[in-house]
N, C-alpha and C positions, 0 to 999 in steps of 0.2 A: 051428149054425143051428137055430132052433126047428122042430119038426115041426107038423103040422096041429093036433094036440091042444093043444100049447103056444100056438100062435097063437090058437086059439079061446079059451083062458083069458085071453090078453092082451086080446082084444076084449071079453069079458064083464066083465073087471075094470074097464074104463072105461065100462061101461054100453052097449056096442054089441052088437047082435044078430050072431050068427055067420052070415054069408052066404058063398056061393061066391065072389062078386066080392071081398069084403073079404079072405077068406083068400088068394085068388090074388094080389091087389095087395100085401098085407102080406108074403106069402112072397117075392115078387119084390123088394121093398124090402130085406128081410133078405138075400136071396141076392146082390143086385147094388146095393150102396150107390151113391148119386149118379147114378142113372138119371134121365133127363128123362121127362116125361109120355108122349111118343110111345113110348119104349122100354118103359115100364111097361104101356102099352096092349098092345103086342105080346106082352109076357111074360104078361099076363093072358089074352090070346086063345090063346096057346100052351097054357095050362093048361086053359082053359074051352071053347075052341072059338069061342065068340062072346060078346062083351061090347061094349057101346057106349062111345064116347068119353065121353059124359056120365056113364055109370055109374062109370067109372074116376075122372073128375074128382070126382064126389060122394064116392067112397070116399076119395080122397086128402084131400079137405077134412075128412071125418069123422075120419080117422086123424091129421091134423095138429091139428085142433081139440081132440082128446082127449089129445094129447101122445104118441101111440104112434109118430108119425113126425115128423121135422123137415124143414121145407122150407128149402132154401138157394138163393140165386140170385146167384152171383158176377157181377160187372159184365160185361155183354156175353154172358151165358149164359142159356139157358132155365132155368126153375125145375127144381131137382133135389131128390130125396128120399132120406132115410136113416133107418134105424131106431136109430142110435146117438143116444139122447136123454138129457137130464138131466145130462150131465157137462161142459157148457160147453167142448167141444173146438173146435178151429179147423181150418182147411183150407189145404192147399197146392194151388195151381192152376197148371197148365202153360199158359203163354201161347201155345204152338204147337198142341198137340193137344187141349187142354182137359181133360186128365186131372185128377181131383180125388182128393186123399189126405187122410185124417184125420191130425191132429197134436194131441197132448195140449197142454193149457194150459202155458205156459212158467213160470207162477208160481202154484202152489197151486190152491185150489178156486175155484169161481165166486164172483164174476165174474173172478177171476184178474188183472184189470187195474183200476186206479183212475184215473178221469179227473182231470185237474189241477183242474177246477172242476165239481162235479156239479150245479150250478145248482138245488140242492134236490131233485134226483131221488133216489130210492132205487134204486140200481143193483143189479141181480141177475144180469146177464149181460154178457159182452163177446164180440163177434163179430169175429174177426180173420181176414183172408184174406191169406195169403202168396202172392205171385206170383213166378213164375220159369219155369224150363224143367225138365221131367222129365229123368231120365238119358238116355233114348233121344233126346229132342229136343236136349238139350244137346250130344250128340256128333254130331248130324246136320250135314251141310254146310250153310252159310248159304243156298245156293241151294235146298235142300230145304224151307226154312221158308216157307210161304205163308199160314199161318193168320192172321198179323197183320202184313202188309207195311207198314202205316202206322207200326209201331213202329221201323222202321229196323233197323240191324244190332245184334246183341246186345252 
């Protein structure tokens, strides 16, 4: 995990000023991939003491716009953020607890998948979300599963 000096270099490399909120949020994203905005606000406040919701939203927008952070939003989930960028990896998402895990592309480099008809698009990325149950939820009793009751039994 990068230290503050390395995080500062990352920010400068994409033309962003190094500020305490940017360092705090970028550090939290590196330390805890796939956190949602509320959890990142809490992490930034833990480090800084006080920071507004808007400041964290602004930092996340800047980090995402410059490519330092990737925003993902699996169906039915709040937006989440990760610092693993530029490698076109995919995600495993647990239907019960919402855990998200990175998984490398199944076939080669980006975009790693080719559409059957690209309709003239120049495809540079493929985003795949694999859905299932994490090991802990898969072994839990069916009565213990309440996150997605509309899905029925596994």
